[in-house]
C-alpha positions as a Markdown table, in Angstrom:
| # | Residue | x | y | z |
|---|---|---|---|---|
| 1 | Met | 186.7 | 105.5 | 131.7 |
| 2 | Asn | 185.2 | 105.2 | 128.1 |
| 3 | Ile | 181.8 | 104.4 | 127.0 |
| 4 | Thr | 181.3 | 103.2 | 123.5 |
| 5 | Thr | 177.5 | 103.8 | 123.1 |
| 6 | Pro | 176.4 | 106.5 | 125.7 |
| 7 | Ile | 172.6 | 106.3 | 126.8 |
| 8 | Asn | 172.2 | 110.0 | 126.2 |
| 9 | Phe | 173.7 | 113.0 | 125.0 |
| 10 | His | 172.9 | 116.5 | 126.1 |
| 11 | Leu | 172.5 | 119.4 | 123.5 |
| 12 | Leu | 173.2 | 122.8 | 125.5 |
| 13 | Ala | 171.6 | 124.9 | 122.7 |
| 14 | Phe | 171.0 | 128.5 | 123.8 |
| 15 | Ser | 171.7 | 127.7 | 127.3 |
| 16 | Lys | 173.3 | 131.4 | 127.8 |
| 17 | Ser | 169.8 | 132.7 | 127.1 |
| 18 | Glu | 167.6 | 131.1 | 129.5 |
| 19 | Glu | 165.9 | 134.4 | 130.4 |
| 20 | His | 164.7 | 134.9 | 126.8 |
| 21 | Tyr | 163.6 | 131.2 | 126.2 |
| 22 | His | 159.9 | 132.2 | 125.5 |
| 23 | Ile | 161.1 | 134.8 | 123.0 |
| 24 | Ile | 163.4 | 132.1 | 121.4 |
| 25 | Phe | 160.8 | 129.5 | 121.4 |
| 26 | Ile | 158.1 | 131.6 | 119.5 |
| 27 | Gly | 160.8 | 132.7 | 116.8 |
| 28 | Leu | 161.7 | 128.8 | 116.2 |
| 29 | Leu | 157.8 | 128.1 | 116.0 |
| 30 | Leu | 157.2 | 130.6 | 113.8 |
| 31 | Met | 160.3 | 129.8 | 111.6 |
| 32 | Tyr | 159.3 | 126.2 | 111.6 |
| 33 | Leu | 155.7 | 126.6 | 110.5 |
| 34 | Leu | 156.5 | 129.1 | 107.8 |
| 35 | Ala | 159.0 | 126.7 | 106.4 |
| 36 | Leu | 156.7 | 123.9 | 106.8 |
| 37 | Val | 153.7 | 125.8 | 105.1 |
| 38 | Gly | 155.7 | 127.6 | 102.6 |
| 39 | Asn | 157.5 | 124.4 | 101.2 |
| 40 | Met | 154.4 | 122.1 | 101.3 |
| 41 | Met | 152.6 | 125.1 | 99.2 |
| 42 | Ile | 155.3 | 124.8 | 96.7 |
| 43 | Ile | 155.0 | 120.8 | 96.6 |
| 44 | Val | 151.2 | 121.0 | 96.1 |
| 45 | Leu | 151.2 | 123.8 | 93.5 |
| 46 | Val | 153.7 | 121.7 | 91.5 |
| 47 | Cys | 151.7 | 118.4 | 91.6 |
| 48 | Leu | 148.4 | 120.1 | 91.1 |
| 49 | Val | 149.1 | 122.6 | 88.2 |
| 50 | Ser | 150.0 | 121.2 | 85.0 |
| 51 | Gln | 151.9 | 124.4 | 83.8 |
| 52 | Leu | 154.3 | 123.9 | 86.6 |
| 53 | His | 155.1 | 120.2 | 85.4 |
| 54 | Thr | 158.6 | 121.5 | 84.0 |
| 55 | Pro | 162.2 | 120.8 | 85.0 |
| 56 | Met | 162.7 | 123.8 | 86.9 |
| 57 | Tyr | 159.8 | 123.2 | 89.0 |
| 58 | Phe | 160.3 | 119.3 | 89.5 |
| 59 | Phe | 163.8 | 120.5 | 91.0 |
| 60 | Leu | 162.2 | 123.3 | 92.8 |
| 61 | Cys | 159.6 | 120.6 | 94.4 |
| 62 | Asn | 162.5 | 118.3 | 95.4 |
| 63 | Leu | 164.4 | 121.5 | 97.0 |
| 64 | Ala | 161.1 | 122.0 | 99.1 |
| 65 | Phe | 161.0 | 118.6 | 100.2 |
| 66 | Gln | 164.8 | 118.6 | 101.1 |
| 67 | Asp | 164.0 | 121.9 | 103.1 |
| 68 | Ile | 161.2 | 120.2 | 105.1 |
| 69 | Ile | 163.5 | 117.4 | 106.1 |
| 70 | Ser | 166.0 | 119.8 | 107.1 |
| 71 | Val | 164.0 | 121.9 | 109.5 |
| 72 | Ser | 161.9 | 118.9 | 110.8 |
| 73 | Ala | 165.3 | 117.1 | 111.6 |
| 74 | Phe | 166.3 | 119.6 | 114.4 |
| 75 | Leu | 163.7 | 122.5 | 115.0 |
| 76 | Pro | 161.0 | 120.3 | 117.0 |
| 77 | Lys | 163.6 | 119.0 | 119.2 |
| 78 | Leu | 165.2 | 122.5 | 119.6 |
| 79 | Met | 161.8 | 124.0 | 120.5 |
| 80 | Ala | 161.2 | 121.2 | 122.9 |
| 81 | Ile | 164.7 | 121.8 | 124.6 |
| 82 | Thr | 163.9 | 125.7 | 124.6 |
| 83 | Ile | 160.3 | 125.3 | 126.2 |
| 84 | Thr | 161.1 | 122.2 | 128.8 |
| 85 | Gly | 164.6 | 122.7 | 129.7 |
| 86 | Asp | 165.3 | 118.9 | 129.1 |
| 87 | Thr | 168.5 | 119.0 | 127.0 |
| 88 | Ser | 168.7 | 115.3 | 126.8 |
| 89 | Ile | 168.9 | 113.2 | 123.3 |
| 90 | Ser | 169.1 | 109.6 | 123.1 |
| 91 | Phe | 172.1 | 108.2 | 121.1 |
| 92 | Ser | 170.0 | 106.8 | 118.3 |
| 93 | Asp | 168.2 | 109.9 | 117.9 |
| 94 | Cys | 171.5 | 111.9 | 117.6 |
| 95 | Ile | 172.5 | 109.7 | 115.0 |
| 96 | Thr | 169.4 | 109.9 | 113.2 |
| 97 | Gln | 169.5 | 113.6 | 113.4 |
| 98 | Leu | 173.0 | 113.5 | 112.3 |
| 99 | Phe | 172.2 | 111.5 | 109.1 |
| 100 | Leu | 169.0 | 113.5 | 108.2 |
| 101 | Leu | 171.0 | 116.9 | 108.6 |
| 102 | Ile | 173.9 | 115.9 | 106.5 |
| 103 | Phe | 171.7 | 114.2 | 103.8 |
| 104 | Ser | 169.4 | 117.6 | 103.5 |
| 105 | Ala | 172.5 | 119.8 | 103.2 |
| 106 | Cys | 174.1 | 117.8 | 100.8 |
| 107 | Ala | 171.2 | 117.1 | 98.6 |
| 108 | Asp | 170.6 | 120.9 | 98.8 |
| 109 | Phe | 174.0 | 121.6 | 97.3 |
| 110 | Phe | 173.5 | 119.2 | 94.7 |
| 111 | Leu | 169.9 | 120.4 | 93.7 |
| 112 | Leu | 171.1 | 123.8 | 93.6 |
| 113 | Ala | 173.8 | 122.7 | 91.2 |
| 114 | Ile | 171.5 | 121.1 | 88.9 |
| 115 | Met | 169.0 | 123.8 | 88.9 |
| 116 | Ala | 171.8 | 126.1 | 87.7 |
| 117 | Tyr | 172.6 | 123.7 | 85.1 |
| 118 | Asp | 168.9 | 123.7 | 84.3 |
| 119 | Arg | 169.2 | 127.6 | 83.9 |
| 120 | Tyr | 172.3 | 127.3 | 81.6 |
| 121 | Val | 170.6 | 125.0 | 79.2 |
| 122 | Ala | 167.4 | 127.1 | 79.1 |
| 123 | Ile | 169.4 | 130.6 | 78.6 |
| 124 | Cys | 172.5 | 129.3 | 76.5 |
| 125 | Val | 171.1 | 126.4 | 74.5 |
| 126 | Pro | 167.2 | 127.1 | 74.4 |
| 127 | Leu | 166.6 | 125.4 | 71.2 |
| 128 | Arg | 167.9 | 122.2 | 72.7 |
| 129 | Tyr | 166.4 | 122.5 | 76.2 |
| 130 | His | 163.6 | 120.0 | 75.8 |
| 131 | Leu | 166.0 | 117.5 | 74.3 |
| 132 | Ile | 168.6 | 117.8 | 77.1 |
| 133 | Met | 166.4 | 118.4 | 79.8 |
| 134 | Ser | 164.1 | 115.4 | 79.5 |
| 135 | Pro | 162.0 | 114.0 | 82.3 |
| 136 | Arg | 164.0 | 110.7 | 82.3 |
| 137 | Phe | 167.3 | 112.7 | 82.6 |
| 138 | Cys | 165.7 | 115.0 | 85.2 |
| 139 | Val | 164.8 | 112.1 | 87.3 |
| 140 | Leu | 168.1 | 110.5 | 86.9 |
| 141 | Leu | 169.9 | 113.6 | 88.1 |
| 142 | Val | 167.8 | 114.0 | 91.3 |
| 143 | Thr | 168.1 | 110.2 | 92.0 |
| 144 | Ala | 171.7 | 110.2 | 91.6 |
| 145 | Ser | 172.2 | 113.3 | 93.9 |
| 146 | Trp | 169.7 | 111.4 | 96.7 |
| 147 | Ile | 171.7 | 108.2 | 96.3 |
| 148 | Ile | 175.1 | 110.0 | 96.7 |
| 149 | Cys | 174.0 | 112.3 | 99.7 |
| 150 | Ala | 172.4 | 109.1 | 101.3 |
| 151 | Thr | 175.6 | 107.3 | 101.2 |
| 152 | Asn | 177.5 | 110.4 | 102.5 |
| 153 | Ala | 175.3 | 110.8 | 105.4 |
| 154 | Met | 175.5 | 106.9 | 106.1 |
| 155 | Cys | 179.2 | 106.9 | 106.3 |
| 156 | Tyr | 179.1 | 109.9 | 108.7 |
| 157 | Ser | 176.6 | 108.2 | 110.7 |
| 158 | Leu | 178.4 | 104.8 | 110.8 |
| 159 | Phe | 181.8 | 106.3 | 111.7 |
| 160 | Ile | 180.3 | 108.5 | 114.6 |
| 161 | Ser | 178.3 | 105.7 | 116.0 |
| 162 | His | 181.5 | 103.4 | 116.4 |
| 163 | Val | 183.7 | 106.0 | 118.1 |
| 164 | Ser | 184.1 | 106.0 | 122.2 |
| 165 | Phe | 182.9 | 108.8 | 124.0 |
| 166 | Cys | 184.2 | 110.3 | 127.4 |
| 167 | Arg | 182.2 | 110.9 | 130.6 |
| 168 | Leu | 181.1 | 114.3 | 129.2 |
| 169 | Phe | 178.3 | 113.9 | 126.9 |
| 170 | Asp | 177.5 | 117.7 | 126.6 |
| 171 | Ile | 177.4 | 118.9 | 122.6 |
| 172 | Asn | 177.4 | 122.7 | 123.0 |
| 173 | Tyr | 175.5 | 123.1 | 119.8 |
| 174 | Ile | 171.9 | 123.2 | 118.7 |
| 175 | Phe | 171.8 | 119.7 | 117.0 |
| 176 | Cys | 174.0 | 116.8 | 116.9 |
| 177 | Glu | 176.8 | 118.1 | 114.6 |
| 178 | Ser | 179.5 | 115.9 | 113.6 |
| 179 | Lys | 182.3 | 118.4 | 114.5 |
| 180 | Tyr | 181.2 | 118.8 | 118.2 |
| 181 | Met | 180.7 | 115.2 | 118.7 |
| 182 | Val | 184.1 | 114.3 | 117.4 |
| 183 | Glu | 185.5 | 116.9 | 120.2 |
| 184 | Ile | 184.1 | 114.9 | 122.9 |
| 185 | Ser | 185.1 | 111.6 | 121.5 |
| 186 | Cys | 188.1 | 109.5 | 123.0 |
| 187 | Ser | 188.9 | 107.8 | 119.9 |
| 188 | Asp | 191.2 | 108.2 | 117.0 |
| 189 | Thr | 189.0 | 110.4 | 114.6 |
| 190 | Thr | 191.4 | 110.5 | 111.7 |
| 191 | His | 189.1 | 108.6 | 109.4 |
| 192 | Ile | 186.3 | 111.2 | 110.2 |
| 193 | Gln | 188.6 | 113.9 | 109.7 |
| 194 | Thr | 189.5 | 112.4 | 106.1 |
| 195 | Leu | 185.8 | 111.8 | 105.3 |
| 196 | Val | 185.3 | 115.7 | 106.0 |
| 197 | Thr | 187.9 | 116.5 | 103.6 |
| 198 | Ile | 186.8 | 114.2 | 100.9 |
| 199 | Asn | 183.1 | 115.4 | 101.4 |
| 200 | Thr | 184.1 | 118.9 | 101.2 |
| 201 | Leu | 186.1 | 118.4 | 97.9 |
| 202 | Leu | 183.1 | 116.3 | 96.4 |
| 203 | Val | 180.2 | 118.2 | 97.6 |
| 204 | Gly | 181.1 | 121.5 | 98.1 |
| 205 | Ile | 183.7 | 122.3 | 95.4 |
| 206 | Leu | 181.9 | 120.0 | 92.7 |
| 207 | Ser | 178.6 | 121.9 | 93.1 |
| 208 | Ile | 179.9 | 125.2 | 93.7 |
| 209 | Gly | 182.1 | 124.8 | 90.5 |
| 210 | Leu | 179.2 | 123.7 | 88.5 |
| 211 | Ile | 177.2 | 126.8 | 89.7 |
| 212 | Leu | 179.8 | 129.2 | 89.1 |
| 213 | Thr | 180.6 | 127.7 | 85.6 |
| 214 | Ser | 176.8 | 127.7 | 84.7 |
| 215 | Tyr | 176.6 | 131.5 | 85.5 |
| 216 | Val | 179.6 | 132.6 | 83.8 |
| 217 | Tyr | 178.2 | 131.2 | 80.5 |
| 218 | Ile | 174.7 | 132.6 | 81.5 |
| 219 | Ile | 176.2 | 136.0 | 82.3 |
| 220 | Tyr | 178.1 | 135.9 | 79.0 |
| 221 | Thr | 175.0 | 134.8 | 77.0 |
| 222 | Ile | 173.0 | 137.6 | 78.6 |
| 223 | Leu | 175.5 | 140.6 | 78.0 |
| 224 | Lys | 175.5 | 139.5 | 74.1 |
| 225 | Ile | 171.6 | 140.4 | 73.9 |
| 226 | Glu | 171.3 | 143.6 | 72.3 |
| 227 | Thr | 168.6 | 145.3 | 74.2 |
| 228 | Ser | 168.2 | 145.9 | 78.1 |
| 229 | Ala | 164.8 | 145.0 | 78.2 |
| 230 | Ala | 165.7 | 141.6 | 76.6 |
| 231 | Arg | 168.6 | 141.3 | 79.0 |
| 232 | Leu | 166.6 | 142.1 | 82.1 |
| 233 | Lys | 163.8 | 139.5 | 81.0 |
| 234 | Thr | 166.3 | 137.0 | 80.5 |
| 235 | Phe | 168.3 | 137.6 | 83.8 |
| 236 | Ser | 165.0 | 137.4 | 85.6 |
| 237 | Asn | 164.6 | 133.8 | 84.8 |
| 238 | Cys | 167.4 | 132.9 | 86.8 |
| 239 | Ser | 167.4 | 135.7 | 89.7 |
| 240 | Ser | 165.3 | 133.5 | 92.1 |
| 241 | His | 167.8 | 130.6 | 91.9 |
| 242 | Leu | 170.8 | 133.0 | 92.4 |
| 243 | Thr | 169.3 | 134.6 | 95.3 |
| 244 | Val | 168.9 | 131.2 | 97.1 |
| 245 | Val | 172.5 | 130.4 | 96.0 |
| 246 | Leu | 174.0 | 133.4 | 97.4 |
| 247 | Leu | 172.0 | 133.2 | 100.5 |
| 248 | Phe | 172.8 | 129.3 | 101.0 |
| 249 | Gly | 176.3 | 129.5 | 99.9 |
| 250 | Gly | 176.9 | 132.8 | 102.1 |
| 251 | Ser | 175.6 | 131.3 | 105.1 |
| 252 | Gly | 177.5 | 128.1 | 104.5 |
| 253 | Thr | 180.6 | 129.9 | 103.8 |
| 254 | Ser | 180.5 | 132.0 | 106.9 |
| 255 | Leu | 180.0 | 128.9 | 108.9 |
| 256 | Tyr | 182.8 | 126.9 | 107.8 |
| 257 | Met | 185.6 | 129.8 | 106.8 |
| 258 | Lys | 185.2 | 132.3 | 109.6 |
| 259 | Pro | 188.0 | 132.4 | 112.0 |
| 260 | Asn | 187.8 | 131.0 | 115.5 |
| 261 | Ser | 187.0 | 133.7 | 118.4 |
| 262 | Glu | 185.9 | 133.6 | 122.1 |
| 263 | Asn | 182.3 | 133.6 | 121.1 |
| 264 | Ser | 182.7 | 131.2 | 118.1 |
| 265 | Gln | 180.5 | 128.5 | 119.2 |
| 266 | Glu | 177.5 | 130.9 | 119.9 |
| 267 | Ile | 178.0 | 132.6 | 116.4 |
| 268 | Asp | 178.3 | 128.9 | 115.0 |
| 269 | Lys | 174.9 | 128.2 | 116.2 |
| 270 | Met | 173.2 | 131.5 | 114.8 |
| 271 | Leu | 174.7 | 130.7 | 111.4 |
| 272 | Ser | 173.6 | 127.1 | 111.6 |
| 273 | Leu | 170.3 | 128.3 | 112.4 |
| 274 | Met | 170.1 | 130.6 | 109.5 |
| 275 | Tyr | 171.7 | 128.0 | 107.3 |
| 276 | Leu | 169.4 | 124.9 | 108.1 |
| 277 | Gly | 166.2 | 127.0 | 109.5 |
| 278 | Phe | 166.1 | 130.5 | 108.2 |
| 279 | Ile | 167.1 | 130.0 | 104.3 |
| 280 | Pro | 164.4 | 126.8 | 104.1 |
| 281 | Met | 161.8 | 129.4 | 105.3 |
| 282 | Leu | 163.1 | 131.9 | 102.8 |
| 283 | Asn | 163.1 | 129.7 | 99.7 |
| 284 | Pro | 159.4 | 129.4 | 98.9 |
| 285 | Leu | 159.1 | 133.3 | 99.3 |
| 286 | Val | 162.0 | 133.9 | 97.0 |
| 287 | Tyr | 160.5 | 131.7 | 94.5 |
| 288 | Ser | 156.9 | 132.7 | 94.6 |
| 289 | Leu | 156.9 | 136.7 | 95.3 |
| 290 | Arg | 158.2 | 137.7 | 92.1 |
| 291 | Asn | 157.2 | 134.5 | 89.9 |
| 292 | Arg | 154.1 | 135.0 | 87.7 |
| 293 | Gln | 153.8 | 131.5 | 87.0 |
| 294 | Val | 153.5 | 130.6 | 90.8 |
| 295 | His | 150.9 | 133.4 | 91.1 |
| 296 | Ser | 148.9 | 131.9 | 88.5 |
| 297 | Ala | 148.9 | 128.5 | 89.7 |
| 298 | Val | 147.8 | 129.8 | 93.2 |
| 299 | Lys | 144.9 | 131.6 | 91.5 |
| 300 | Thr | 144.1 | 128.4 | 89.3 |
| 301 | Val | 144.1 | 126.2 | 92.5 |
| 302 | Leu | 142.1 | 128.6 | 94.6 |
| 303 | Thr | 139.5 | 129.3 | 92.0 |
| 304 | Lys | 139.0 | 125.8 | 91.3 |
| 305 | Tyr | 138.7 | 124.9 | 94.9 |
| 306 | Ile | 136.2 | 127.8 | 95.6 |
| 307 | Leu | 134.1 | 126.7 | 92.4 |
| 308 | Asn | 134.1 | 123.0 | 93.7 |
| 309 | Ala | 133.1 | 124.3 | 97.2 |
| 310 | Ile | 130.2 | 126.3 | 95.8 |
């Protein structure tokens, strides 16, 4: 018996770790709060402090917004499952979660690629930086990435919402992931597999290719600088972005390229949690800890509000 539109799915999440659910819940709550507060802080600082009204911080602000969407799409539901034991999620909520996660992951890839291009222009052709990275061009880049990723996520959501599912509606994952939803379907999913292939080529290879190409030119330019102090100062301008790219790309590659094993699904859950939860929590720290402009912006905002309060 097939059912085209099931009433509910069941996210099994961390069902094998029920005895540690309090610890898991506290960890998830801290991750969500830190990601939310940290990324909101980046957005507020960029909006309030005029010194941060530059292309790099405009892109960073958008990345922070995407990270908030990412963690908010699945961590509250995962926390609810962990603390209550109620694993059910409605079909419409599942499709919405799928859309938001695909959209945010796709947009993160494109934004990181755009930020790599921004660093390339700043380091390799600094005299033309303000001409190339004009406000209009920056808005166009971000808008294009949002439209492409929203269209991509909509295609996934529409395809998944029109497949038939069997009696078993259990998704052994921490969120509604298309891969595991396809596994429990009873329909021909060839078109979905084709979409995954096209998506991998357009989103993954295109964005990673742009990032690698940008950093090849950046490293080549840095190596031509005569003094080591100047090389170090120039490299520090893109060190935060490179750190985020390595974290994001490393966890993503590990998730999709690792070989299958007996505990493959449990490992996938932890990698996905790192990919969509832990890294958005780290991003604000990476971009703020060693960034003098962010430190100065924090002091400016705090001083302004303290003086107003007095």
